[in-house]
C-alpha positions as CSV (number, residue, x, y, z in Angstrom):
1,M,-4.2,-32.5,-4.9
2,S,-5.9,-32.3,-8.2
3,L,-4.5,-29.8,-10.7
4,L,-6.9,-28.1,-13.1
5,G,-6.1,-25.5,-15.8
6,P,-3.1,-24.4,-17.7
7,V,0.6,-25.0,-17.1
8,S,3.0,-22.1,-17.7
9,K,5.2,-22.6,-20.8
10,S,8.1,-20.9,-19.0
11,H,8.2,-23.7,-16.5
12,K,11.2,-26.0,-16.4
13,W,10.8,-29.6,-15.1
14,W,12.3,-28.7,-11.8
15,S,10.2,-25.5,-11.3
16,V,7.1,-27.5,-12.0
17,I,8.1,-29.8,-9.1
18,V,8.9,-26.8,-6.9
19,Q,5.5,-25.2,-7.5
20,Y,3.6,-28.5,-7.1
21,L,5.4,-29.2,-3.7
22,F,4.9,-25.6,-2.6
23,M,1.2,-25.8,-3.3
24,M,0.9,-29.1,-1.5
25,V,2.8,-27.8,1.6
26,F,0.8,-24.6,1.9
27,R,-2.5,-26.4,1.2
28,I,-1.7,-28.5,4.4
29,V,-0.5,-25.4,6.3
30,G,-3.6,-23.5,5.1
31,N,-5.9,-26.2,6.4
32,V,-4.3,-26.1,9.8
33,T,-4.0,-22.4,10.1
34,C,-7.5,-21.7,8.9
35,K,-8.8,-24.2,11.5
36,K,-6.9,-22.5,14.2
37,F,-7.9,-19.0,12.9
38,N,-11.6,-20.0,13.1
39,E,-11.2,-21.5,16.6
40,N,-9.6,-18.3,17.8
41,S,-12.3,-16.2,16.2
42,K,-14.9,-18.0,18.2
43,A,-13.3,-17.0,21.5
44,I,-12.0,-13.5,20.9
45,K,-11.5,-12.5,24.6
46,K,-9.6,-15.6,25.4
47,S,-7.5,-15.3,22.2
48,Q,-6.6,-11.7,22.8
49,D,-5.9,-12.2,26.5
50,E,-3.5,-15.1,25.7
51,F,-1.7,-13.0,23.1
52,L,-1.3,-10.2,25.6
53,T,0.1,-12.3,28.4
54,G,2.5,-14.1,25.9
55,M,3.7,-10.8,24.5
56,L,4.3,-9.3,27.9
57,D,6.1,-12.5,29.1
58,N,8.3,-12.4,26.0
59,A,9.4,-8.8,26.7
60,K,9.5,-8.8,30.5
61,N,13.3,-9.0,30.7
62,T,13.9,-6.2,28.2
63,E,14.8,-2.7,29.5
64,Y,11.4,-1.5,28.4
65,G,9.6,-4.4,30.0
66,K,11.4,-3.8,33.3
67,R,10.5,-0.1,33.2
68,Y,6.8,-0.9,33.0
69,N,7.0,-4.0,35.2
70,F,5.6,-6.4,32.6
71,S,6.3,-9.4,34.8
72,S,3.7,-8.1,37.3
73,I,0.8,-7.5,34.9
74,K,-1.8,-10.3,35.1
75,N,-4.6,-9.1,32.9
76,R,-5.6,-6.5,30.3
77,E,-7.1,-4.1,32.9
78,E,-3.8,-3.9,34.7
79,F,-2.0,-3.4,31.4
80,V,-4.2,-0.4,30.5
81,K,-3.8,1.0,34.0
82,I,0.0,0.7,34.1
83,H,0.9,1.5,30.5
84,P,-0.1,4.8,28.8
85,L,-1.3,5.3,25.2
86,T,1.7,6.0,23.0
87,T,2.8,7.6,19.7
88,Y,6.1,7.2,17.9
89,N,7.8,10.0,19.9
90,H,7.5,7.8,23.0
91,Y,9.9,5.2,21.5
92,K,12.4,7.5,19.6
93,D,15.2,7.3,22.2
94,Y,14.8,3.5,22.5
95,I,14.8,3.0,18.8
96,E,18.0,5.2,18.4
97,R,19.7,3.0,20.9
98,I,18.6,-0.2,19.1
99,M,19.9,1.2,15.8
100,N,23.3,1.9,17.5
101,G,23.5,-1.8,18.4
102,E,22.2,-2.1,21.9
103,T,20.3,-5.3,22.7
104,D,17.3,-6.2,24.9
105,V,15.9,-2.7,24.7
106,M,12.3,-3.0,23.4
107,I,12.5,-6.7,22.3
108,P,14.7,-9.6,23.3
109,G,18.1,-9.5,21.7
110,Q,18.7,-7.6,18.5
111,P,15.9,-7.1,15.8
112,L,16.0,-9.0,12.6
113,M,15.7,-5.6,10.8
114,M,14.4,-2.1,11.2
115,A,11.2,-1.6,9.3
116,V,11.0,1.9,7.6
117,T,7.5,3.3,7.4
118,S,6.2,5.6,4.7
119,S,5.4,8.5,6.9
120,T,1.7,8.6,6.7
121,S,0.9,10.9,9.6
122,S,4.0,12.9,10.5
123,G,5.5,13.4,7.1
124,Q,8.7,11.8,8.3
125,S,9.7,8.2,7.9
126,K,10.0,6.1,11.0
127,A,12.0,3.1,11.9
128,L,10.5,0.2,13.9
129,P,12.2,-2.9,15.2
130,V,11.1,-6.3,13.7
131,A,11.5,-9.3,16.0
132,K,13.4,-12.3,14.6
133,D,10.4,-14.6,14.6
134,Y,8.1,-12.1,12.9
135,Y,8.2,-13.5,9.3
136,T,8.2,-17.1,10.5
137,N,5.0,-16.3,12.4
138,M,3.5,-14.6,9.4
139,M,4.4,-17.4,7.0
140,M,3.0,-20.2,9.2
141,T,-0.2,-18.4,10.2
142,L,-1.5,-15.6,8.0
143,V,0.1,-16.6,4.7
144,G,-1.4,-20.0,5.2
145,V,-4.9,-18.4,5.4
146,W,-4.1,-16.3,2.3
147,M,-3.1,-19.3,0.3
148,Q,-6.2,-21.2,1.3
149,E,-8.4,-18.2,0.4
150,L,-6.9,-18.0,-3.1
151,Q,-8.2,-21.5,-3.8
152,N,-11.7,-20.0,-4.1
153,F,-10.7,-18.2,-7.3
154,P,-10.5,-19.7,-10.8
155,N,-7.3,-21.5,-12.0
156,Q,-5.5,-21.2,-8.6
157,R,-5.0,-25.0,-8.4
158,C,-3.0,-25.2,-11.5
159,L,0.6,-24.7,-12.5
160,G,0.2,-21.3,-14.1
161,K,2.5,-18.5,-12.9
162,T,2.0,-15.2,-11.1
163,L,2.8,-11.7,-12.2
164,R,4.4,-10.4,-9.0
165,V,4.8,-6.7,-9.3
166,Y,7.8,-6.1,-7.1
167,F,10.5,-3.4,-7.0
168,A,13.7,-4.2,-5.1
169,P,14.4,-1.4,-2.7
170,K,17.8,0.0,-1.9
171,I,18.6,-1.7,1.4
172,R,20.4,0.4,4.0
173,Y,22.1,-0.6,7.2
174,T,22.5,1.2,10.6
175,D,26.0,1.9,11.9
176,A,25.6,-1.3,13.9
177,G,24.9,-3.3,10.8
178,I,21.2,-3.8,11.2
179,R,19.3,-4.0,7.9
180,M,16.8,-1.2,7.2
181,G,14.0,-1.3,4.6
182,P,10.2,-1.8,4.2
183,I,8.6,-4.6,6.1
184,S,7.2,-5.9,2.8
185,T,10.8,-6.8,1.9
186,P,12.1,-9.3,4.4
187,P,15.7,-10.6,4.4
188,P,16.1,-13.3,1.7
189,D,15.3,-16.9,2.7
190,W,13.9,-20.0,1.0
191,T,10.4,-18.7,0.9
192,T,11.5,-15.6,-1.0
193,N,13.3,-17.8,-3.5
194,V,10.3,-20.0,-4.0
195,F,7.9,-17.1,-4.5
196,Q,10.3,-15.8,-7.2
197,Q,10.4,-19.1,-8.9
198,L,6.6,-19.0,-9.2
199,A,6.6,-15.6,-10.9
200,T,6.7,-14.9,-14.6
201,T,9.6,-12.4,-14.1
202,P,13.0,-14.2,-14.1
203,T,14.6,-14.3,-10.6
204,E,17.7,-12.3,-11.8
205,A,15.5,-9.2,-12.3
206,F,14.1,-9.4,-8.8
207,N,17.6,-8.9,-7.3
208,H,18.4,-5.7,-9.2
209,V,17.5,-2.2,-8.0
210,L,16.2,-0.6,-11.2
211,P,14.2,2.6,-12.0
212,E,10.5,1.9,-11.6
213,A,9.7,2.4,-15.3
214,D,12.4,-0.1,-16.4
215,M,11.5,-2.7,-13.8
216,L,7.8,-2.4,-14.6
217,Y,8.6,-2.9,-18.3
218,I,10.4,-6.1,-17.5
219,H,7.5,-7.4,-15.3
220,I,4.9,-6.7,-18.0
221,L,7.0,-8.1,-20.9
222,F,7.5,-11.5,-19.3
223,A,4.0,-11.6,-18.1
224,L,2.6,-10.9,-21.6
225,A,4.8,-13.6,-23.0
226,D,3.0,-16.1,-20.8
227,K,-0.6,-16.6,-21.9
228,S,-1.1,-19.0,-18.9
229,L,-0.8,-16.3,-16.2
230,V,-3.3,-17.0,-13.5
231,L,-2.6,-14.4,-10.8
232,I,-1.5,-10.8,-10.5
233,D,-0.1,-10.0,-7.1
234,C,0.6,-6.3,-6.3
235,V,0.6,-4.3,-3.1
236,F,-1.5,-1.3,-4.2
237,A,-4.3,-0.8,-6.7
238,S,-2.5,2.3,-7.8
239,M,0.4,0.2,-9.1
240,V,-2.0,-2.1,-10.9
241,Y,-3.5,0.9,-12.6
242,T,0.0,2.2,-13.5
243,F,1.0,-1.0,-15.2
244,G,-2.3,-0.9,-17.1
245,Q,-1.3,2.5,-18.3
246,T,2.1,1.3,-19.2
247,M,0.6,-1.6,-21.3
248,E,-1.6,0.8,-23.1
249,T,1.2,3.2,-23.9
250,H,3.9,0.8,-24.9
251,W,2.0,-2.2,-26.3
252,R,3.7,-2.0,-29.7
253,E,7.1,-2.3,-28.0
254,F,6.0,-5.3,-25.9
255,V,4.5,-7.0,-29.0
256,E,7.7,-6.5,-31.0
257,D,10.0,-7.7,-28.1
258,I,7.9,-10.9,-27.9
259,R,7.9,-11.3,-31.7
260,V,11.7,-11.2,-32.0
261,G,12.5,-12.7,-28.5
262,R,14.7,-9.8,-27.4
263,I,14.3,-6.8,-25.0
264,K,14.2,-3.5,-26.7
265,K,17.6,-1.8,-26.9
266,S,16.3,1.5,-25.5
267,L,15.5,-0.1,-22.1
268,N,18.1,1.3,-19.7
269,I,19.2,-1.8,-17.8
270,P,22.7,-3.2,-17.2
271,D,24.2,-5.3,-20.0
272,D,24.7,-8.4,-17.8
273,L,21.0,-8.3,-16.8
274,R,19.9,-7.8,-20.4
275,W,22.0,-10.8,-21.5
276,K,20.5,-13.0,-18.7
277,L,16.9,-11.9,-19.4
278,N,17.2,-12.4,-23.2
279,E,18.2,-16.0,-22.4
280,Y,14.6,-16.5,-21.1
281,L,13.0,-15.0,-24.2
282,E,12.4,-16.9,-27.5
283,P,10.8,-15.5,-30.6
284,D,7.1,-16.1,-30.4
285,P,5.3,-14.6,-33.5
286,E,2.1,-16.4,-32.7
287,R,1.8,-14.9,-29.2
288,A,2.8,-11.5,-30.5
289,A,0.0,-11.6,-33.1
290,E,-2.6,-12.6,-30.5
291,L,-1.6,-9.7,-28.3
292,E,-1.5,-7.2,-31.2
293,E,-5.0,-8.1,-32.1
294,E,-6.2,-7.7,-28.5
295,F,-4.4,-4.4,-28.0
296,K,-5.9,-2.9,-31.1
297,K,-9.4,-3.4,-29.6
298,G,-8.5,-0.8,-26.9
299,P,-7.7,-0.8,-23.2
300,V,-11.1,-1.8,-21.7
301,G,-10.8,-5.3,-20.3
302,I,-7.3,-5.8,-21.7
303,F,-6.1,-7.8,-18.6
304,K,-8.6,-10.5,-19.1
305,R,-8.2,-10.5,-22.9
306,A,-4.4,-10.7,-22.7
307,W,-4.5,-13.4,-20.0
308,P,-7.6,-15.5,-20.5
309,Y,-6.8,-17.8,-17.5
310,L,-6.3,-14.8,-15.1
311,G,-8.3,-15.8,-12.0
312,V,-7.7,-13.0,-9.6
313,I,-5.8,-9.7,-8.9
314,T,-4.6,-9.3,-5.4
315,C,-4.0,-5.7,-4.2
316,I,-5.0,-3.2,-1.5
317,T,-8.2,-1.5,-2.8
318,T,-9.4,0.5,0.2
319,G,-8.9,4.0,1.5
320,T,-7.1,6.3,-0.8
321,F,-6.8,3.4,-3.4
322,A,-10.6,3.3,-4.0
323,I,-10.4,5.8,-6.8
324,Y,-7.8,3.6,-8.6
325,M,-10.1,0.6,-8.2
326,K,-12.9,2.5,-9.8
327,K,-10.7,3.3,-12.8
328,L,-9.4,-0.3,-12.9
329,T,-12.9,-1.9,-13.0
330,E,-14.0,0.5,-15.7
331,I,-10.9,0.2,-17.9
332,Y,-8.0,-2.3,-17.8
333,G,-9.4,-4.7,-15.1
334,K,-13.0,-4.8,-16.3
335,G,-14.3,-8.3,-15.8
336,C,-11.5,-9.3,-13.4
337,N,-11.8,-10.6,-9.8
338,F,-10.0,-8.5,-7.2
339,Y,-9.1,-9.6,-3.7
340,T,-7.5,-7.8,-0.9
341,A,-5.8,-10.4,1.2
342,F,-4.5,-8.4,4.2
343,Y,-5.1,-5.1,5.9
344,G,-1.9,-4.1,7.7
345,A,1.0,-1.7,8.1
346,S,4.6,-1.7,9.2
347,E,3.4,-1.9,12.8
348,A,1.3,-5.1,12.4
349,T,-1.1,-7.1,10.3
350,V,-4.6,-5.9,11.4
351,G,-7.0,-8.1,9.4
352,V,-7.4,-10.8,6.8
353,G,-9.8,-10.8,3.9
354,L,-12.0,-13.9,3.7
355,Y,-13.5,-14.8,0.3
356,E,-16.7,-16.0,1.9
357,K,-17.2,-12.7,3.6
358,S,-16.0,-10.4,0.7
359,R,-18.0,-7.2,0.2
360,D,-17.6,-3.8,-1.4
361,P,-15.9,-2.1,0.3
362,P,-13.8,-5.1,1.5
363,L,-14.0,-6.2,5.1
364,Y,-11.2,-7.7,7.1
365,V,-11.5,-10.2,10.0
366,M,-9.4,-8.8,12.8
367,V,-6.4,-11.1,13.4
368,P,-7.5,-12.7,16.7
369,A,-4.3,-14.2,18.2
370,S,-1.1,-13.9,16.2
371,S,-0.4,-10.3,15.3
372,A,-1.4,-7.7,18.0
373,F,-3.4,-7.0,21.0
374,F,-6.1,-4.5,19.9
375,E,-7.8,-1.6,21.6
376,F,-10.4,0.7,20.1
377,I,-10.9,4.4,20.8
378,P,-14.4,5.7,20.0
379,I,-13.9,8.2,17.2
380,A,-15.7,10.9,19.1
381,D,-12.9,10.6,21.8
382,S,-10.0,10.2,19.4
383,Y,-8.8,13.8,19.7
384,E,-8.3,13.4,23.5
385,E,-4.8,13.0,24.7
386,N,-5.6,10.0,26.9
387,P,-9.0,8.6,25.9
388,K,-10.5,5.5,27.3
389,T,-10.4,2.4,25.1
390,L,-12.5,-0.7,24.4
391,F,-11.3,-4.2,23.9
392,A,-12.2,-6.4,20.9
393,D,-15.0,-8.1,22.7
394,Q,-16.6,-4.8,23.7
395,V,-16.9,-3.0,20.4
396,K,-20.3,-2.5,18.6
397,V,-21.1,-3.2,15.0
398,G,-21.7,0.0,13.1
399,E,-19.4,2.1,15.3
400,V,-16.2,3.9,14.2
401,Y,-13.0,3.7,16.1
402,E,-9.3,4.7,16.1
403,L,-7.2,1.6,16.4
404,V,-4.6,1.0,19.1
405,L,-2.0,-1.8,18.8
406,S,0.4,-3.7,21.1
407,T,2.8,-6.0,19.3
408,R,5.7,-8.4,19.8
409,N,7.8,-6.0,17.8
410,G,8.0,-3.7,20.8
411,L,5.1,-1.2,20.4
412,Y,2.6,-1.0,23.3
413,R,-0.8,0.7,23.3
414,F,0.4,2.4,20.1
415,R,-1.9,4.9,18.3
416,F,-0.8,4.2,14.8
417,G,-3.4,6.4,13.1
418,D,-6.0,4.2,11.3
419,V,-9.7,4.8,11.7
420,I,-11.9,1.8,11.1
421,K,-15.6,0.9,11.3
422,V,-16.7,-2.4,12.9
423,A,-18.9,-3.4,10.0
424,D,-19.8,-7.0,11.2
425,K,-18.6,-9.9,13.2
426,Y,-17.0,-13.2,12.1
427,N,-18.0,-15.5,14.9
428,E,-17.0,-13.3,17.9
429,T,-14.3,-11.4,16.1
430,P,-14.8,-7.8,14.7
431,M,-14.8,-7.4,10.9
432,L,-13.2,-4.1,10.0
433,E,-13.8,-1.7,7.2
434,F,-10.9,0.7,6.8
435,K,-12.1,4.3,6.7
436,Y,-9.1,6.6,6.6
437,R,-5.7,7.3,7.9
438,I,-5.5,10.2,10.3
439,G,-3.6,13.0,8.6
440,Q,-3.1,11.2,5.3
441,L,-3.6,13.3,2.2
442,L,-2.2,12.0,-1.1
443,N,-1.0,8.6,-2.3
444,V,-0.3,7.9,-6.0
445,R,2.6,5.4,-5.5
446,G,2.2,4.1,-2.0
447,E,4.2,7.1,-0.7
448,K,1.4,8.3,1.5
449,T,2.1,12.0,1.8
450,S,0.5,13.4,4.9
451,E,-1.5,16.6,5.2
452,D,1.2,17.9,7.5
453,A,4.0,17.2,5.0
454,F,2.1,18.9,2.1
455,S,1.0,21.9,4.2
456,Y,4.6,22.3,5.5
457,A,5.9,22.3,1.9
458,L,3.4,25.0,0.9
459,Q,4.4,27.1,3.9
460,L,8.1,26.9,3.0
461,A,7.3,27.8,-0.6
462,M,5.1,30.7,0.5
463,E,8.1,32.1,2.5
464,Q,9.9,32.5,-0.9
465,W,7.0,34.0,-2.7
466,P,6.8,37.8,-3.2
467,A,6.5,39.8,0.0
468,G,2.9,40.3,1.0
469,V,1.5,37.4,-0.9
470,I,-0.3,35.0,1.5
471,L,-1.8,31.5,1.0
472,K,-5.4,31.9,2.0
473,D,-6.7,28.4,1.3
474,Y,-5.8,25.3,-0.7
475,C,-6.9,21.8,-1.7
476,C,-5.3,19.0,-3.6
477,C,-6.1,15.8,-5.6
478,E,-4.3,13.0,-7.3
479,S,-4.1,13.1,-11.1
480,V,-5.8,9.6,-11.3
481,L,-9.0,11.2,-10.2
482,V,-9.4,12.7,-13.7
483,D,-7.6,10.2,-15.9
484,K,-9.9,9.0,-18.7
485,P,-10.2,5.8,-20.8
486,E,-8.6,5.8,-24.3
487,D,-11.9,6.6,-26.0
488,E,-11.8,10.0,-24.2
489,Q,-8.2,10.6,-25.2
490,Q,-6.2,10.7,-28.4
491,S,-5.3,7.1,-29.4
492,G,-1.7,6.3,-28.8
493,E,-1.0,9.4,-26.7
494,A,1.5,8.6,-23.9
495,S,0.2,9.0,-20.3
496,E,1.9,11.4,-17.9
497,A,3.2,9.9,-14.7
498,P,0.8,10.4,-11.8
499,H,1.2,13.6,-9.8
500,Y,-0.4,15.9,-7.3
501,I,-2.6,18.8,-8.3
502,A,-2.9,21.7,-6.0
503,F,-5.4,24.6,-6.1
504,V,-4.3,27.7,-4.1
505,E,-6.2,30.8,-3.3
506,L,-3.9,33.8,-2.6
507,E,-4.4,37.2,-1.2
508,A,-2.0,40.2,-1.1
509,E,-1.4,43.0,1.3
510,G,-2.1,46.5,0.2
511,A,-2.4,47.1,-3.5
512,K,-0.1,44.3,-4.5
513,D,-1.3,41.6,-7.0
514,A,-1.7,38.1,-5.5
515,K,0.4,36.5,-8.2
516,I,3.3,34.0,-8.3
517,T,5.5,32.9,-11.1
518,Q,5.9,29.4,-12.5
519,E,9.2,29.1,-10.7
520,Q,7.6,30.0,-7.4
521,K,4.9,27.4,-8.0
522,E,7.6,24.8,-8.5
523,L,9.0,25.5,-5.0
524,V,6.1,23.4,-3.6
525,D,7.5,20.3,-5.3
526,R,11.0,21.1,-4.3
527,H,10.2,21.5,-0.6
528,L,8.0,18.4,-0.7
529,R,10.9,16.4,-2.1
530,N,13.2,17.8,0.6
531,G,10.7,16.9,3.4
532,S,9.5,13.4,2.4
533,Y,12.0,10.6,1.6
534,P,9.4,8.4,-0.1
535,Y,8.1,11.2,-2.3
536,E,11.7,12.2,-3.2
537,S,12.5,8.5,-4.1
538,F,9.6,8.3,-6.5
539,R,10.3,11.7,-8.0
540,R,13.9,10.8,-8.5
541,K,12.8,7.7,-10.5
542,N,10.3,9.9,-12.5
543,A,7.6,7.6,-11.1
544,I,5.8,10.7,-9.9
545,A,5.7,13.9,-12.0
546,P,6.1,17.3,-10.4
547,V,3.2,18.9,-8.4
548,K,1.0,21.1,-10.6
549,V,-0.1,24.3,-8.8
550,Y,-3.1,26.3,-10.0
551,V,-4.1,29.7,-8.7
552,V,-7.8,30.4,-8.2
553,P,-9.3,33.9,-7.8
554,P,-10.4,35.3,-4.4
555,G,-13.7,33.9,-3.2
556,T,-13.3,30.6,-4.9
557,F,-13.2,28.5,-1.6
558,T,-16.3,30.3,-0.3
559,A,-18.1,29.4,-3.4
560,F,-16.7,25.9,-3.1
561,R,-18.1,25.5,0.4
562,N,-21.5,26.6,-1.0
563,Y,-21.2,24.1,-3.8
564,I,-20.6,21.3,-1.3
565,V,-23.6,22.2,0.7
566,N,-25.8,22.3,-2.4
567,N,-24.6,18.9,-3.6
568,T,-24.3,16.9,-0.4
569,G,-27.1,18.0,1.9
570,A,-24.7,19.1,4.6
571,S,-25.0,22.4,6.4
572,L,-22.5,25.3,6.4
573,N,-22.0,24.6,10.1
574,Q,-20.6,21.2,9.2
575,V,-18.7,21.9,6.0
576,K,-14.9,22.0,6.0
577,V,-13.0,22.3,2.7
578,P,-11.6,18.9,2.0
579,R,-7.9,19.1,1.6
580,A,-7.9,16.0,-0.6
581,L,-10.5,16.0,-3.3
582,R,-12.0,12.5,-4.0
583,R,-14.8,13.5,-6.3
584,E,-14.4,14.4,-10.0
585,D,-17.0,17.2,-9.8
586,Y,-15.0,18.8,-7.0
587,Y,-12.0,18.8,-9.2
588,H,-13.9,20.2,-12.2
589,F,-15.4,22.9,-10.0
590,M,-11.9,24.0,-8.9
591,K,-10.3,23.7,-12.3
592,G,-13.1,25.8,-13.8
593,C,-12.1,28.6,-11.4
594,V,-8.4,28.7,-12.3
595,A,-7.2,32.1,-13.0
596,E,-3.6,31.2,-14.1
C-alpha cells in the first residue's frame, strides 16, 4: 500500500507501525466487505430474506421466539402475518427481566450490554439489549465499507492522525452486572485501543470522564499542536460547530499552551491526568506563531487554515443537524469536505453513505444484509395503529415512508420513529434520505429532546404559574439558528453555550394580566431537566445553557400563521404552527413580537 502525504509528528516508531498495519488490514477487509455489500445490493429481496430467516433461526429458542413460534416461519409473508408491529412498550417487561439477569429472553444468552437511547420520541430514555456479536459484525462489515470510502478523500492514505471528538460516558450497570451505556461506546477491546492510538488526543484522556468543556479543550489543544491532522471524526455536526466556537473563543489560550508546552493551570482536570498529558507536550513556538497568525485572520475557514492537510470531516449532517452544517460551511469549515458515513440509531444501522453517490442532502444506501430486516409504512398510513407495510424491493423512488426494523438485538417489526424518502436506488437497494424523527423537537448536543418532553415541561411549569394564566400557544428553536460569524459580533466576545429558545403566548381569565415572572419562566428548564436524563446530563456539565423563555402578546401566533402563508405559498387550511423553528426569518418574526 502506497503512503502519500504527511506523517504526524506525535507518532512514535511503534504507533507508526500500528497505524500502517491497521490501514493494511482494513484495506483488505474493506475490499472484501465492499464486494459483498455490492453483491447483496444487486439482489435485495434475496439478501433481506436470508437475513430474516437467519435472524429468526438465531432467536427461535428464546422465550420470545417460542411465543411467536419463530421456528415455524418460512418467509416474510408469514412473519408479517404472525408478528404484530411493535413499539418500545411491547418489550418493556422482557427488557426488565433481562436487566434483572434472566437469559434467553429476547436474544440467546445474556446481552453484551444494554444500549441506552437518547429518548427521541417519548422523552424518556430506553434500554435495548445488544447481542454479543453485534460489534464484531459491525467491525467486519460496515466499518470495512467506511474505511474503504474514506480513501476517496485527500490524505487518507498517509500516516497523519485523527481528531476523534469523543467524551467518555459514565458507565452504569444493572443489578445483575450488565453494562449500560450508549451503543456508540462499546466495551473496550483491541479495536478501541487501536482507534485511540490513531487519534491526536493521548489515550489517557479518553479513559477519563470529564466535563464536556474540559475534554473538548484537551481534544482541540492536542489537535492544534499537530499540523499534520488529516481527519476530524465526530458524531454530530452540532459538536463540530461547538468545537469551532471553542477554538474561536479560546484561541489565545491554545496558542500559549502550545508555545510553552504545558496545559493552562485553570483547566479543571485531575492532577495525575494533567501530569500525563503534559508529558506529551513540548514547547513549540513555531507552531504557536503559525496558529496565532491564522486565528488573527478570523474564524472563516479556520479548520482548513489550521490544518492544511485536513482531508475530510465525518459527522451526521442530516435532519436537525442541517442548520449546524449551514453554519459550519459558512464559518469554521468553509472549504472542507464533509462526509456522513452511517445513518443509524441505537436500534440498528440503517444505511451507509457512499462517496460515489454523495449528494446534498446526503443519501444512504440501505444496509442490505447485515443489520436489519426492513419494512416501510407509506407516510399517509403512518398514523394508523396497524398499517400495512412494504418490503425493500417494493418501495418506489420519490415516496416517503416510516421505517420499521427487525434486528438480531431482539426487536421485531419495531416502529422506531424515523421518516425517510426513497430518493434513488443503488443497484436494487433503496437509497434513503432522512427526513425527520417523529416527535423530535430540539437537538443542540445530540440530546434529542422530543416534542412530548418539552410540552410536558411547559405544562408542569404552567401549573405553578399564577392562577388563571394559561399557555395558549408556543414554539421553540435552537440558539444556533441565530448564531453569527465573528464579523457580525464583537471580536473576542465569548460565545454562550447553546440553548433552547421558547416563545409563549399566554392568556388570562377575567381581568388578570397574562404575565409570569423570571423565576416562573425558569420552571420550564427545571422541569425539562427533571424529565429528560440526556438534557439534565448536558445541563449539569454546562454544555447546554438554560432555556430562554420569551412572552409574546395576544394574537402573535395568528399573525405568525398568516406570515407563513404569505411567505411559503401554503394555504391556511394546511398551515400548522411549527413547534421547532428552522428558519431565521421565523425566529426574527417571533423575537420582534416579544413583549417581555
